N, CA, C and O atoms as a Tinker XYZ file with bonds, in Angstrom:
   432  protein
     1  N     57.710000   -4.835000   60.674000    73     2
     2  CA    56.289000   -4.637000   60.353000    64     1     3
     3  C     56.128000   -3.208000   59.751000    63     2     4     5
     4  O     55.068000   -2.898000   59.207000    81     3
     5  N     57.154000   -2.349000   59.841000    73     3     6
     6  CA    56.397000   -1.407000   59.018000    64     5     7
     7  C     56.810000   -1.193000   57.234000    63     6     8     9
     8  O     56.652000   -0.284000   56.419000    81     7
     9  N     57.516000   -2.822000   57.200000    73     7    10
    10  CA    57.789000   -2.556000   55.333000    64     9    11
    11  C     56.071000   -3.352000   54.918000    63    10    12    13
    12  O     55.199000   -3.052000   54.102000    81    11
    13  N     56.205000   -4.462000   55.958000    73    11    14
    14  CA    54.771000   -4.496000   55.520000    64    13    15
    15  C     53.077000   -3.799000   55.387000    63    14    16    17
    16  O     52.181000   -4.116000   54.605000    81    15
    17  N     53.095000   -2.651000   56.589000    73    15    18
    18  CA    52.516000   -1.657000   56.923000    64    17    19
    19  C     52.602000   -0.629000   54.754000    63    18    20    21
    20  O     51.667000   -0.375000   53.995000    81    19
    21  N     54.007000   -0.398000   54.592000    73    19    22
    22  CA    54.403000    0.100000   53.548000    64    21    23
    23  C     53.503000   -0.327000   52.210000    63    22    24    25
    24  O     52.911000    0.369000   51.385000    81    23
    25  N     53.656000   -1.800000   52.352000    73    23    26
    26  CA    53.657000   -2.442000   51.352000    64    25    27
    27  C     51.285000   -2.425000   50.870000    63    26    28    29
    28  O     50.499000   -2.416000   49.923000    81    27
    29  N     51.334000   -2.430000   52.261000    73    27    30
    30  CA    49.437000   -2.823000   52.092000    64    29    31
    31  C     49.403000   -1.630000   51.444000    63    30    32    33
    32  O     48.684000   -1.614000   50.445000    81    31
    33  N     50.223000   -0.185000   51.844000    73    31    34
    34  CA    49.668000    1.104000   51.346000    64    33    35
    35  C     49.517000    1.630000   49.681000    63    34    36    37
    36  O     48.772000    2.167000   48.861000    81    35
    37  N     50.962000    0.964000   49.929000    73    35    38
    38  CA    51.055000    1.031000   47.846000    64    37    39
    39  C     50.189000   -0.095000   47.224000    63    38    40    41
    40  O     49.788000    0.243000   46.110000    81    39
    41  N     49.810000   -1.236000   47.573000    73    39    42
    42  CA    48.881000   -2.238000   47.458000    64    41    43
    43  C     47.718000   -1.293000   47.305000    63    42    44    45
    44  O     47.394000   -1.062000   46.141000    81    43
    45  N     46.872000   -0.568000   48.475000    73    43    46
    46  CA    45.931000   -0.037000   48.781000    64    45    47
    47  C     46.454000    1.213000   47.407000    63    46    48    49
    48  O     46.023000    0.698000   46.375000    81    47
    49  N     46.974000    2.197000   47.132000    73    47    50
    50  CA    47.187000    3.070000   46.203000    64    49    51
    51  C     47.292000    2.287000   45.218000    63    50    52    53
    52  O     46.297000    2.597000   44.562000    81    51
    53  N     47.650000    1.732000   44.830000    73    51    54
    54  CA    47.332000    0.650000   43.470000    64    53    55
    55  C     45.675000    0.624000   42.674000    63    54    56    57
    56  O     45.142000    0.929000   41.607000    81    55
    57  N     45.371000    0.089000   43.905000    73    55    58
    58  CA    43.784000   -0.708000   43.863000    64    57    59
    59  C     43.019000    0.670000   44.085000    63    58    60    61
    60  O     41.907000    0.819000   43.579000    81    59
    61  N     43.629000    1.710000   44.865000    73    59    62
    62  CA    42.446000    3.401000   44.259000    64    61    63
    63  C     42.388000    3.417000   43.257000    63    62    64    65
    64  O     41.377000    3.342000   42.559000    81    63
    65  N     44.028000    3.571000   42.789000    73    63    66
    66  CA    44.206000    4.248000   41.304000    64    65    67
    67  C     43.388000    3.813000   40.357000    63    66    68    69
    68  O     42.686000    4.445000   39.567000    81    67
    69  N     43.631000    2.032000   40.596000    73    67    70
    70  CA    43.033000    1.419000   39.066000    64    69    71
    71  C     40.834000    1.423000   38.777000    63    70    72    73
    72  O     39.969000    1.755000   37.967000    81    71
    73  N     41.073000    0.643000   40.449000    73    71    74
    74  CA    39.313000    1.267000   40.486000    64    73    75
    75  C     39.266000    3.003000   39.903000    63    74    76    77
    76  O     38.591000    3.173000   38.888000    81    75
    77  N     39.583000    3.581000   40.185000    73    75    78
    78  CA    39.196000    4.993000   39.972000    64    77    79
    79  C     39.347000    4.942000   38.327000    63    78    80    81
    80  O     38.368000    5.107000   37.598000    81    79
    81  N     40.961000    4.641000   37.711000    73    79    82
    82  CA    40.396000    4.178000   35.903000    64    81    83
    83  C     39.512000    3.397000   35.307000    63    82    84    85
    84  O     39.382000    3.458000   34.085000    81    83
    85  N     38.807000    2.588000   36.026000    73    83    86
    86  CA    37.772000    1.752000   35.653000    64    85    87
    87  C     36.177000    2.624000   36.425000    63    86    88    89
    88  O     35.102000    2.185000   36.015000    81    87
    89  N     36.145000    3.481000   37.200000    73    87    90
    90  CA    35.254000    3.935000   37.169000    64    89    91
    91  C     35.408000    5.087000   36.213000    63    90    92    93
    92  O     34.398000    5.642000   35.782000    81    91
    93  N     36.216000    5.350000   35.972000    73    91    94
    94  CA    36.356000    7.188000   34.772000    64    93    95
    95  C     35.777000    6.528000   33.205000    63    94    96    97
    96  O     34.933000    6.967000   32.424000    81    95
    97  N     37.014000    4.757000   33.138000    73    95    98
    98  CA    36.418000    4.055000   32.434000    64    97    99
    99  C     34.963000    3.425000   31.269000    63    98   100   101
   100  O     34.730000    3.265000   30.070000    81    99
   101  N     34.052000    3.184000   33.137000    73    99   102
   102  CA    32.546000    3.018000   33.573000    64   101   103
   103  C     31.811000    4.533000   32.626000    63   102   104   105
   104  O     31.019000    4.460000   31.686000    81   103
   105  N     32.362000    5.761000   33.225000    73   103   106
   106  CA    31.728000    6.653000   32.825000    64   105   107
   107  C     31.558000    7.337000   31.627000    63   106   108   109
   108  O     30.556000    7.925000   31.221000    81   107
   109  N     32.855000    7.169000   31.006000    73   107   110
   110  CA    33.351000    7.293000   29.654000    64   109   111
   111  C     32.552000    5.607000   28.228000    63   110   112   113
   112  O     32.351000    5.470000   27.022000    81   111
   113  N     32.426000    4.888000   29.352000    73   111   114
   114  CA    31.191000    4.119000   28.368000    64   113   115
   115  C     30.325000    4.238000   28.328000    63   114   116   117
   116  O     29.688000    3.851000   27.349000    81   115
   117  N     29.660000    4.946000   29.529000    73   115   118
   118  CA    28.194000    5.195000   29.815000    64   117   119
   119  C     28.141000    6.486000   28.963000    63   118   120   121
   120  O     27.231000    6.449000   28.134000    81   119
   121  N     28.815000    7.514000   28.953000    73   119   122
   122  CA    28.121000    8.882000   27.767000    64   121   123
   123  C     28.298000    8.411000   26.277000    63   122   124   125
   124  O     27.868000    9.112000   25.361000    81   123
   125  N     29.118000    6.873000   25.981000    73   123   126
   126  CA    28.989000    6.503000   24.568000    64   125   127
   127  C     28.247000    6.038000   23.950000    63   126   128   129
   128  O     27.907000    6.108000   22.769000    81   127
   129  N     27.704000    5.049000   25.554000    73   127   130
   130  CA    26.458000    4.100000   24.845000    64   129   131
   131  C     25.111000    5.561000   25.237000    63   130   132   133
   132  O     24.132000    5.646000   24.496000    81   131
   133  N     25.296000    6.642000   26.530000    73   131   134
   134  CA    23.763000    7.271000   25.993000    64   133   135
   135  C     23.941000    7.860000   24.393000    63   134   136   137
   136  O     22.935000    8.235000   23.791000    81   135
   137  N     24.952000    7.901000   23.909000    73   135   138
   138  CA    25.338000    9.270000   23.020000    64   137   139
   139  C     24.671000    8.272000   21.693000    63   138   140   141
   140  O     24.045000    8.721000   20.734000    81   139
   141  N     25.041000    6.643000   21.977000    73   139   142
   142  CA    24.794000    5.775000   20.840000    64   141   143
   143  C     23.306000    5.719000   21.029000    63   142   144   145
   144  O     22.714000    5.692000   19.950000    81   143
   145  N     22.371000    5.688000   22.302000    73   143   146
   146  CA    21.375000    5.595000   22.410000    64   145   147
   147  C     20.346000    6.955000   21.640000    63   146   148   149
   148  O     19.310000    6.941000   20.976000    81   147
   149  N     21.157000    7.927000   22.083000    73   147   150
   150  CA    20.308000    9.726000   21.258000    64   149   151
   151  C     20.596000    9.186000   20.251000    63   150   152   153
   152  O     19.482000    8.916000   19.804000    81   151
   153  N     21.223000    8.864000   19.631000    73   151   154
   154  CA    21.404000    8.400000   18.113000    64   153   155
   155  C     20.292000    8.106000   17.531000    63   154   156   157
   156  O     19.521000    8.757000   16.826000    81   155
   157  N     20.307000    6.732000   18.025000    73   155   158
   158  CA    19.193000    5.493000   17.158000    64   157   159
   159  C     17.824000    6.651000   17.864000    63   158   160   161
   160  O     16.787000    6.613000   17.202000    81   159
   161  N     17.813000    7.238000   18.626000    73   159   162
   162  CA    16.360000    7.273000   18.850000    64   161   163
   163  C     16.297000    8.430000   18.305000    63   162   164   165
   164  O     15.335000    8.918000   18.897000    81   163
   165  N     16.833000    9.572000   17.242000    73   163   166
   166  CA    16.295000   10.038000   16.078000    64   165   167
   167  C     16.727000    9.427000   15.352000    63   166   168   169
   168  O     17.453000   10.377000   15.056000    81   167
   169  N     17.091000    8.545000   14.570000    73   167   170
   170  CA    17.072000    7.991000   13.487000    64   169   171
   171  C     15.740000    7.610000   13.682000    63   170   172   173
   172  O     14.865000    7.952000   12.887000    81   171
   173  N     15.399000    6.600000   15.158000    73   171   174
   174  CA    14.077000    5.989000   14.876000    64   173   175
   175  C     12.600000    6.607000   14.763000    63   174   176   177
   176  O     11.506000    6.102000   14.511000    81   175
   177  N     13.155000    8.313000   15.142000    73   175   178
   178  CA    11.923000    9.094000   15.248000    64   177   179
   179  C     11.636000    9.875000   13.330000    63   178   180   181
   180  O     10.658000   10.240000   12.676000    81   179
   181  N     12.641000    9.820000   13.183000    73   179   182
   182  CA    13.175000    9.723000   11.069000    64   181   183
   183  C     12.649000    8.914000   10.755000    63   182   184   185
   184  O     11.702000    9.163000   10.008000    81   183
   185  N     12.929000    7.381000   11.131000    73   183   186
   186  CA    11.976000    6.836000   10.635000    64   185   187
   187  C     10.491000    6.969000   10.462000    63   186   188   189
   188  O      9.846000    7.419000    9.515000    81   187
   189  N     10.125000    6.488000   11.561000    73   187   190
   190  CA     9.209000    6.453000   11.856000    64   189   191
   191  C      8.189000    7.564000   10.776000    63   190   192   193
   192  O      7.191000    7.014000   10.310000    81   191
   193  N      8.393000    8.933000   10.417000    73   191   194
   194  CA     8.289000   10.284000   10.335000    64   193   195
   195  C      8.051000    9.952000    8.422000    63   194   196   197
   196  O      7.078000   10.278000    7.742000    81   195
   197  N      9.473000    9.122000    7.917000    73   195   198
   198  CA     9.139000    8.407000    7.026000    64   197   199
   199  C      8.611000    7.600000    6.528000    63   198   200   201
   200  O      8.538000    7.348000    5.325000    81   199
   201  N      8.170000    7.084000    7.405000    73   199   202
   202  CA     6.596000    5.321000    7.753000    64   201   203
   203  C      5.257000    6.275000    7.239000    63   202   204   205
   204  O      4.328000    6.232000    6.434000    81   203
   205  N      5.836000    7.153000    8.281000    73   203   206
   206  CA     3.675000    8.396000    8.043000    64   205   207
   207  C      4.107000    8.705000    6.723000    63   206   208   209
   208  O      3.324000    8.186000    5.927000    81   207
   209  N      4.856000    9.218000    6.251000    73   207   210
   210  CA     4.353000    9.915000    5.056000    64   209   211
   211  C      4.350000    8.717000    3.831000    63   210   212   213
   212  O      3.727000    8.962000    2.798000    81   211
   213  N      4.998000    7.543000    3.968000    73   211   214
   214  CA     4.852000    7.055000    2.765000    64   213   215
   215  C      3.681000    6.250000    3.373000    63   214   216   217
   216  O      2.674000    6.051000    2.694000    81   215
   217  N      3.742000    5.987000    4.081000    73   215   218
   218  CA     1.465000    5.215000    4.292000    64   217   219
   219  C      0.557000    6.501000    3.962000    63   218   220   221
   220  O     -0.451000    6.360000    3.270000    81   219
   221  N      0.904000    7.670000    4.433000    73   219   222
   222  CA     0.320000    8.816000    3.092000    64   221   223
   223  C     -0.125000    8.674000    2.413000    63   222   224   225
   224  O     -1.329000    8.606000    2.162000    81   223
   225  N      1.162000    8.538000    1.635000    73   223   226
   226  CA     1.696000    8.196000   -0.099000    64   225   227
   227  C      0.181000    7.686000   -0.575000    63   226   228   229
   228  O     -0.802000    8.248000   -1.057000    81   227
   229  N      0.619000    5.906000   -0.065000    73   227   230
   230  CA    -0.284000    4.802000   -0.666000    64   229   231
   231  C     -1.379000    5.131000   -0.303000    63   230   232   233
   232  O     -2.173000    5.516000   -1.161000    81   231
   233  N     -1.679000    5.096000    0.749000    73   231   234
   234  CA    -3.458000    5.858000    1.437000    64   233   235
   235  C     -3.680000    6.946000   -0.062000    63   234   236   237
   236  O     -4.704000    6.702000   -0.701000    81   235
   237  N     -3.158000    7.606000   -0.374000    73   235   238
   238  CA    -3.578000    8.632000   -1.594000    64   237   239
   239  C     -4.088000    8.157000   -2.592000    63   238   240   241
   240  O     -5.240000    8.504000   -2.853000    81   239
   241  N     -3.319000    7.107000   -3.565000    73   239   242
   242  CA    -2.568000    6.493000   -3.967000    64   241   243
   243  C     -3.696000    5.403000   -4.515000    63   242   244   245
   244  O     -4.191000    5.347000   -5.640000    81   243
   245  N     -4.002000    4.363000   -3.100000    73   243   246
   246  CA    -5.197000    3.261000   -3.117000    64   245   247
   247  C     -6.724000    4.501000   -3.670000    63   246   248   249
   248  O     -7.535000    4.720000   -4.569000    81   247
   249  N     -6.423000    4.794000   -2.820000    73   247   250
   250  CA    -8.007000    6.359000   -3.320000    64   249   251
   251  C     -8.424000    6.382000   -4.267000    63   250   252   253
   252  O     -9.466000    5.834000   -4.627000    81   251
   253  N     -7.313000    7.368000   -5.215000    73   251   254
   254  CA    -7.117000    7.859000   -6.626000    64   253   255
   255  C     -7.289000    6.256000   -7.328000    63   254   256   257
   256  O     -8.208000    6.075000   -8.126000    81   255
   257  N     -6.298000    5.066000   -6.956000    73   255   258
   258  CA    -6.942000    4.171000   -7.893000    64   257   259
   259  C     -8.804000    3.553000   -7.625000    63   258   260   261
   260  O     -9.604000    3.068000   -8.426000    81   259
   261  N     -8.894000    3.808000   -6.427000    73   259   262
   262  CA   -10.071000    2.726000   -6.432000    64   261   263
   263  C    -11.060000    4.487000   -7.497000    63   262   264   265
   264  O    -12.060000    4.092000   -8.098000    81   263
   265  N    -10.858000    5.734000   -7.631000    73   263   266
   266  CA   -11.481000    6.385000   -8.249000    64   265   267
   267  C    -10.666000    6.570000   -9.577000    63   266   268   269
   268  O    -10.754000    7.700000  -10.057000    81   267
   269  N     -9.772000    5.531000  -10.360000    73   267   270
   270  CA    -9.210000    5.732000  -11.232000    64   269   271
   271  C    -10.474000    5.084000  -11.961000    63   270   272   273
   272  O    -11.186000    5.708000  -12.749000    81   271
   273  N    -10.686000    3.573000  -11.547000    73   271   274
   274  CA   -11.406000    3.024000  -12.651000    64   273   275
   275  C    -13.021000    3.270000  -12.761000    63   274   276   277
   276  O    -13.839000    3.016000  -13.646000    81   275
   277  N    -13.094000    3.729000  -11.784000    73   275   278
   278  CA   -14.838000    4.843000  -12.328000    64   277   279
   279  C    -14.391000    6.195000  -13.318000    63   278   280   281
   280  O    -15.224000    6.725000  -14.054000    81   279
   281  N    -13.323000    6.554000  -13.254000    73   279   282
   282  CA   -13.398000    8.082000  -14.076000    64   281   283
   283  C    -12.502000    6.905000  -15.656000    63   282   284   285
   284  O    -12.619000    7.218000  -16.841000    81   283
   285  N    -11.887000    5.929000  -15.268000    73   283   286
   286  CA   -11.441000    4.978000  -16.810000    64   285   287
   287  C    -13.158000    4.408000  -18.067000    63   286   288   289
   288  O    -13.558000    4.328000  -19.228000    81   287
   289  N    -13.620000    4.122000  -16.205000    73   287   290
   290  CA   -14.833000    4.074000  -17.285000    64   289   291
   291  C    -15.407000    5.304000  -17.384000    63   290   292   293
   292  O    -14.338000    5.900000  -17.514000    81   291
   293  N    -15.783000    5.705000  -17.405000    73   291   294
   294  CA   -16.416000    7.310000  -18.285000    64   293   295
   295  C    -15.864000    7.233000  -19.352000    63   294   296   297
   296  O    -16.412000    6.721000  -20.328000    81   295
   297  N    -14.334000    7.866000  -19.379000    73   295   298
   298  CA   -13.569000    7.940000  -20.399000    64   297   299
   299  C    -14.046000    7.325000  -21.525000    63   298   300   301
   300  O    -14.602000    7.880000  -22.472000    81   299
   301  N    -13.747000    5.843000  -21.354000    73   299   302
   302  CA   -14.187000    5.232000  -22.258000    64   301   303
   303  C    -15.068000    5.777000  -22.511000    63   302   304   305
   304  O    -14.882000    6.683000  -23.324000    81   303
   305  N    -16.365000    5.599000  -22.050000    73   303   306
   306  CA   -17.770000    4.806000  -22.558000    64   305   307
   307  C    -17.549000    6.800000  -23.394000    63   306   308   309
   308  O    -17.738000    6.729000  -24.608000    81   307
   309  N    -17.363000    7.654000  -23.125000    73   307   310
   310  CA   -17.303000    8.840000  -23.518000    64   309   311
   311  C    -16.465000    8.846000  -24.832000    63   310   312   313
   312  O    -17.098000    9.385000  -25.739000    81   311
   313  N    -15.292000    8.428000  -25.188000    73   311   314
   314  CA   -14.740000    8.216000  -26.437000    64   313   315
   315  C    -15.352000    6.817000  -27.131000    63   314   316   317
   316  O    -15.073000    6.512000  -28.290000    81   315
   317  N    -16.104000    6.116000  -26.391000    73   315   318
   318  CA   -16.290000    5.522000  -27.641000    64   317   319
   319  C    -18.019000    5.907000  -28.265000    63   318   320   321
   320  O    -18.357000    5.521000  -29.384000    81   319
   321  N    -18.951000    6.679000  -27.380000    73   319   322
   322  CA   -19.960000    6.977000  -28.108000    64   321   323
   323  C    -19.406000    8.595000  -29.394000    63   322   324   325
   324  O    -19.832000    9.242000  -30.351000    81   323
   325  N    -18.152000    8.475000  -28.414000    73   323   326
   326  CA   -17.453000    9.541000  -29.792000    64   325   327
   327  C    -17.386000    9.003000  -31.022000    63   326   328   329
   328  O    -17.934000    9.563000  -31.972000    81   327
   329  N    -16.626000    7.713000  -31.174000    73   327   330
   330  CA   -16.152000    7.506000  -32.055000    64   329   331
   331  C    -17.052000    6.088000  -32.361000    63   330   332   333
   332  O    -16.492000    5.014000  -32.584000    81   331
   333  N    -18.826000    6.286000  -32.333000    73   331   334
   334  CA   -19.915000    5.639000  -32.556000    64   333   335
   335  C    -20.238000    6.402000  -33.301000    63   334   336   337
   336  O    -20.139000    6.013000  -34.465000    81   335
   337  N    -20.802000    7.906000  -33.094000    73   335   338
   338  CA   -21.220000    9.162000  -33.311000    64   337   339
   339  C    -20.669000    9.341000  -35.182000    63   338   340   341
   340  O    -21.186000    9.370000  -36.299000    81   339
   341  N    -19.236000    9.428000  -34.506000    73   339   342
   342  CA   -17.981000    9.393000  -36.036000    64   341   343
   343  C    -18.181000    8.438000  -37.149000    63   342   344   345
   344  O    -17.720000    8.771000  -38.240000    81   343
   345  N    -18.934000    7.045000  -37.026000    73   343   346
   346  CA   -19.075000    6.017000  -38.113000    64   345   347
   347  C    -20.222000    5.786000  -38.125000    63   346   348   349
   348  O    -20.685000    5.311000  -39.162000    81   347
   349  N    -21.207000    6.065000  -36.851000    73   347   350
   350  CA   -22.480000    6.943000  -38.275000    64   349   351
   351  C    -22.556000    8.096000  -39.394000    63   350   352   353
   352  O    -23.082000    8.263000  -40.494000    81   351
   353  N    -21.759000    8.775000  -38.521000    73   351   354
   354  CA   -21.751000    9.998000  -39.779000    64   353   355
   355  C    -21.273000    9.694000  -40.863000    63   354   356   357
   356  O    -22.048000    9.990000  -41.773000    81   355
   357  N    -19.816000    8.970000  -41.397000    73   355   358
   358  CA   -19.601000    8.574000  -42.003000    64   357   359
   359  C    -20.396000    7.841000  -43.040000    63   358   360   361
   360  O    -20.459000    8.207000  -44.214000    81   359
   361  N    -21.203000    6.430000  -42.380000    73   359   362
   362  CA   -22.204000    6.041000  -42.968000    64   361   363
   363  C    -22.964000    6.716000  -44.153000    63   362   364   365
   364  O    -22.940000    6.539000  -45.371000    81   363
   365  N    -23.911000    7.881000  -43.005000    73   363   366
   366  CA   -24.558000    8.770000  -43.858000    64   365   367
   367  C    -23.739000    9.296000  -44.885000    63   366   368   369
   368  O    -23.832000    8.880000  -46.039000    81   367
   369  N    -22.731000   10.415000  -44.460000    73   367   370
   370  CA   -22.474000   10.575000  -45.826000    64   369   371
   371  C    -21.508000   10.068000  -46.910000    63   370   372   373
   372  O    -20.725000   10.656000  -47.656000    81   371
   373  N    -21.727000    9.191000  -46.795000    73   371   374
   374  CA   -20.806000    7.826000  -48.055000    64   373   375
   375  C    -22.014000    7.089000  -48.667000    63   374   376   377
   376  O    -21.930000    6.556000  -49.773000    81   375
   377  N    -23.107000    7.070000  -47.948000    73   375   378
   378  CA   -24.188000    6.568000  -48.376000    64   377   379
   379  C    -24.591000    7.408000  -49.755000    63   378   380   381
   380  O    -24.341000    8.611000  -49.674000    81   379
   381  N    -24.915000    7.160000  -50.448000    73   379   382
   382  CA   -25.424000    7.835000  -52.330000    64   381   383
   383  C    -25.112000    9.479000  -52.049000    63   382   384   385
   384  O    -26.081000   10.222000  -52.205000    81   383
   385  N    -23.818000   10.101000  -51.643000    73   383   386
   386  CA   -23.372000   11.235000  -51.752000    64   385   387
   387  C    -22.584000   11.216000  -52.715000    63   386   388   389
   388  O    -22.251000   10.124000  -53.175000    81   387
   389  N    -22.150000   12.256000  -53.194000    73   387   390
   390  CA   -21.014000   12.919000  -54.125000    64   389   391
   391  C    -20.089000   12.497000  -54.606000    63   390   392   393
   392  O    -19.153000   12.711000  -53.835000    81   391
   393  N    -19.725000   11.934000  -55.571000    73   391   394
   394  CA   -18.815000   11.092000  -55.627000    64   393   395
   395  C    -18.947000    9.424000  -56.214000    63   394   396   397
   396  O    -18.333000    8.797000  -57.077000    81   395
   397  N    -20.311000    9.006000  -55.072000    73   395   398
   398  CA   -20.376000    7.326000  -55.387000    64   397   399
   399  C    -20.669000    7.048000  -56.224000    63   398   400   401
   400  O    -21.258000    7.984000  -56.765000    81   399
   401  N    -20.630000    5.779000  -57.113000    73   399   402
   402  CA   -20.978000    6.265000  -58.390000    64   401   403
   403  C    -21.195000    4.053000  -58.530000    63   402   404   405
   404  O    -20.475000    3.117000  -58.184000    81   403
   405  N    -22.433000    4.150000  -59.149000    73   403   406
   406  CA   -23.309000    2.461000  -58.874000    64   405   407
   407  C    -22.293000    1.512000  -59.200000    63   406   408   409
   408  O    -21.232000    1.834000  -59.735000    81   407
   409  N    -22.714000   -0.061000  -58.773000    73   407   410
   410  CA   -22.149000   -0.955000  -59.721000    64   409   411
   411  C    -21.778000   -1.208000  -60.132000    63   410   412   413
   412  O    -22.614000   -1.886000  -60.729000    81   411
   413  N    -20.576000   -1.464000  -60.776000    73   411   414
   414  CA   -20.506000   -2.191000  -62.618000    64   413   415
   415  C    -19.659000   -0.433000  -63.612000    63   414   416   417
   416  O    -19.370000   -0.444000  -64.809000    81   415
   417  N    -19.487000    0.634000  -62.809000    73   415   418
   418  CA   -19.401000    1.328000  -63.800000    64   417   419
   419  C    -18.316000    2.112000  -63.546000    63   418   420   421
   420  O    -18.320000    2.874000  -62.579000    81   419
   421  N    -17.248000    2.010000  -64.400000    73   419   422
   422  CA   -15.673000    2.435000  -64.889000    64   421   423
   423  C    -15.833000    4.037000  -64.758000    63   422   424   425
   424  O    -16.562000    4.701000  -65.495000    81   423
   425  N    -15.136000    4.497000  -63.834000    73   423   426
   426  CA   -14.274000    6.371000  -64.339000    64   425   427
   427  C    -12.908000    6.283000  -64.770000    63   426   428   429
   428  O    -11.867000    6.264000  -64.113000    81   427
   429  N    -13.156000    6.223000  -66.227000    73   427   430
   430  CA   -11.783000    6.915000  -67.268000    64   429   431
   431  C    -11.897000    8.279000  -67.567000    63   430   432
   432  O    -11.038000    8.835000  -68.252000    81   431
C-alpha cells in the first residue's frame, strides 16, 4: 500500500508541475497577445490619423477644384479680352499707317 501511495504522490507532483508549467505558458501567451493587441491599437490609431489627414487634404483639393473652374474661366476671359484688344490695336496701326504701300507698287 505504501508503494502505491508513493506512486500516487509522484503522479500528483508531476501533475502539479505540469499544471504550473501550463499556467506559466498561458500567462506568457496572454502577455504576448496583449502586447500584440496594444501594438495593433496604436497602429490603428496611426492609420485613423493618417486617414483623417488625407480626407482633410482631399476636401481642401475639392474646394480648390470647385473654385478653380471659376477662376480659370475668369483668367481666360481676361486673357481673351487682352488678346482681342491687341488685335484691334494692330489693325488700327497697320491700316494706312507709315510703311504701307498701295497695291501694285514696287518697292525697289
